[in-house]
C-alpha positions as CSV (number, residue, x, y, z in Angstrom):
1,M,-4.8,-22.9,-3.5
2,E,-5.0,-23.6,0.2
3,N,-7.4,-21.9,2.5
4,K,-4.5,-20.2,4.3
5,E,-3.3,-18.7,1.0
6,I,-6.7,-17.5,0.1
7,Q,-7.1,-15.8,3.5
8,G,-3.8,-14.1,3.1
9,K,-4.9,-12.9,-0.3
10,D,-8.1,-11.5,1.0
11,I,-6.3,-9.6,3.7
12,A,-3.9,-8.2,1.1
13,L,-6.8,-7.0,-1.0
14,I,-8.5,-5.3,1.9
15,S,-5.3,-3.4,2.8
16,Y,-5.6,-1.4,-0.5
17,L,-9.2,-0.4,0.1
18,T,-9.0,3.0,1.9
19,V,-7.3,3.7,5.2
20,I,-10.0,1.9,7.1
21,G,-9.3,-1.2,5.0
22,L,-5.6,-0.9,5.9
23,V,-6.4,-0.8,9.6
24,I,-8.8,-3.7,9.2
25,A,-6.2,-5.7,7.3
26,F,-3.6,-5.0,9.9
27,V,-5.9,-6.1,12.7
28,M,-7.0,-9.3,10.8
29,N,-3.4,-10.2,10.1
30,N,-2.1,-9.4,13.6
31,D,-2.8,-12.9,15.0
32,K,-2.6,-14.9,11.8
33,K,0.7,-13.6,10.4
34,F,0.3,-14.3,6.7
35,E,3.6,-13.2,5.0
36,F,1.8,-12.4,1.7
37,A,-0.7,-10.1,3.6
38,K,2.1,-8.5,5.6
39,F,4.0,-7.6,2.4
40,H,0.9,-5.9,0.9
41,I,0.0,-4.2,4.2
42,R,3.5,-2.6,4.2
43,Q,3.2,-1.5,0.6
44,S,-0.3,0.0,1.3
45,L,0.9,1.8,4.4
46,G,3.7,3.4,2.4
47,L,1.2,4.6,-0.1
48,F,-0.9,6.1,2.6
49,L,1.9,7.9,4.3
50,T,3.2,9.2,0.9
51,A,-0.3,10.6,0.2
52,I,-0.3,12.4,3.6
53,A,3.1,13.9,2.8
54,L,1.8,15.0,-0.6
55,S,-1.2,16.7,1.0
56,F,1.2,18.8,3.1
57,I,3.2,19.8,0.0
58,A,-0.1,20.9,-1.6
59,I,-0.3,23.7,0.9
60,I,2.5,25.5,-1.0
61,P,1.0,27.7,-3.8
62,I,1.6,26.9,-7.4
63,L,4.8,24.7,-7.2
64,G,3.3,22.6,-4.4
65,W,0.1,22.3,-6.4
66,L,2.0,21.0,-9.4
67,V,4.0,18.6,-7.4
68,W,0.7,17.4,-5.7
69,I,-1.0,16.8,-9.1
70,C,1.9,14.8,-10.5
71,G,2.3,12.9,-7.2
72,I,-1.4,11.9,-7.1
73,F,-1.1,10.4,-10.6
74,I,2.0,8.5,-9.6
75,L,0.4,7.3,-6.4
76,L,-2.7,6.2,-8.4
77,Y,-0.4,4.2,-10.8
78,M,1.4,2.6,-7.8
79,W,-1.9,1.8,-6.1
80,I,-3.3,0.1,-9.2
81,K,-0.1,-2.0,-9.6
82,G,-0.1,-3.0,-5.9
83,L,-3.8,-3.9,-6.1
84,M,-3.3,-5.9,-9.2
85,N,-0.3,-7.7,-7.6
86,A,-2.5,-8.6,-4.6
87,I,-5.3,-9.8,-6.9
88,N,-2.9,-12.0,-8.9
89,G,-1.2,-13.4,-5.8
90,K,2.2,-11.8,-6.6
91,E,4.5,-10.5,-4.0
92,E,6.2,-7.8,-6.2
93,V,7.1,-4.3,-4.9
94,M,5.3,-1.4,-6.4
95,P,7.2,0.7,-9.0
96,I,9.1,3.8,-7.9
97,L,8.9,3.7,-4.1
98,G,8.0,0.0,-3.4
99,E,11.5,-1.0,-2.5
100,K,11.7,1.9,0.0
101,Y,8.4,0.9,1.6
102,A,9.5,-2.7,2.0
103,E,12.8,-1.5,3.6
104,I,11.3,1.1,5.9
105,F,8.4,-1.1,7.2
106,K,10.3,-4.5,7.3
107,N,9.8,-4.8,11.1
108,L,6.0,-4.2,10.8
């Protein structure tokens, strides 16, 4: 594997490590423009924004709490899949919402 591919993989991995990691990955990839890293940054950003939306839903008593609990488990599953794809060097969308994330953030 080339050095350029390894750097793109590192940036992709960093993007899944908290919001700070997402920001760091975005800044690191801003001047280098690795396509692999850009793909995973988009997927990670989608996860983060979905988590924020879920936190607002959690304000609603009972029904919101149930939706939040289910949503957190789904997001955890999606996060693990995205992280594993980044580790394995795959550019596959995450299940469930990955296609939407790729479509919404295609210009990022």
